[in-house]
Residue, then its C-alpha position, 0 to 999 in steps of 0.5 A: m298859545k293856549t296850553a294846559v297842564i294836567i296833574h295826576g293824583l297819588p297812586e299807591k306805592e304798589e301801583f306806582y311800581s306795577l309793571t302792568r299799570p300805566a304811569s299815573s300820568n297815563c291813567h284814568w281819563l288823563p290821556w283822553i282829556q289831553k287828546q281832546l285839548l290837543l284836538k282843540d289846538i291847546l298844547a296839553q301836557t300830563p307830566e309824571m310827577p316825582v315819586a307820586y306815591n310819596p309826594e313832596y311839594n318842592a319836587w312837584k313845584e319844580m316839575l310844574e314850573r318846567f312848563p310856561l304858565d300864563e293867563e292862557t294856561i288851563l290847570i287840571g288836577h285830579s285828587c292830590g294833583g288838585g290839592f297841589i294846584v291849590r297850594y301852588l296858587s296859594e303860595n305863588n304870584v302867578k296868573v293862569g287861565k281856567v282851573v278845574l280841580v277834580a275830586p281835590w284832596i288836601d290830606p285832611d287826616k295828615f296821612l302824608k309825612t312829606g309836608m305836601f299840604d302844610f300850607n295856608i289856603d289863599e282865600n283869593i286864589v280865584s282872582k289869579t285865574k279865569g275861574v276855579t271849579i271843583f268837581s265833586s261826587t256825593d259818593d267819593m271818599q270821606e277824606v275828599q269830601d272833607s277836603i272839598k268842604t274846606l276848600k269851599e269854606k276858605i276860597k272866595g268865589i269858587k264854583v262847585v259842580e256836584f255829581e252823583k255816583k261818579g266816585h273818585f272820578s277814576y277809571s272804575d267810576i267813570g271810564l276813560e272819557f270825561p266830557e263834562l271836564l272838557t266842557e268846563a276846562i274850555s268854557 
């Protein structure tokens, strides 16, 4: 059975505790991509990652591993979620399907104090997948652009799709639908 796991990014603490903002797993385009994959008979999950505003790798890893991962599993990560997927694939001997990293962030300025991104990038993670694609926008935050530059330099065979004027691929940048992501995820 084809499956997908979609990992959200890092909200600010105020956003996390807001009564009016949806949970991180239900923000931006995540519900849309989940529904589109379900309509293609791909069982798609968008787990709420623990303490998302102050992420700890082991807690996120434990949450991800609640889902069976195999060569039929699509992994999609936005921002911190994309960086998390890079670390997970770097440190674990797993084989998965297609991986799409949307504006991946690996904390180049060491903002987090949790050790979330204290790891060595495996230059061969693409070999554990059916392909890894980065979605990048020329007007994204500098920290994300720096993260993408590092990933492009360190990971062999990674594909980069560059957009203009898509910002951080958030709701305010692109709205709720993300057809380019659907096309890439199922290609």
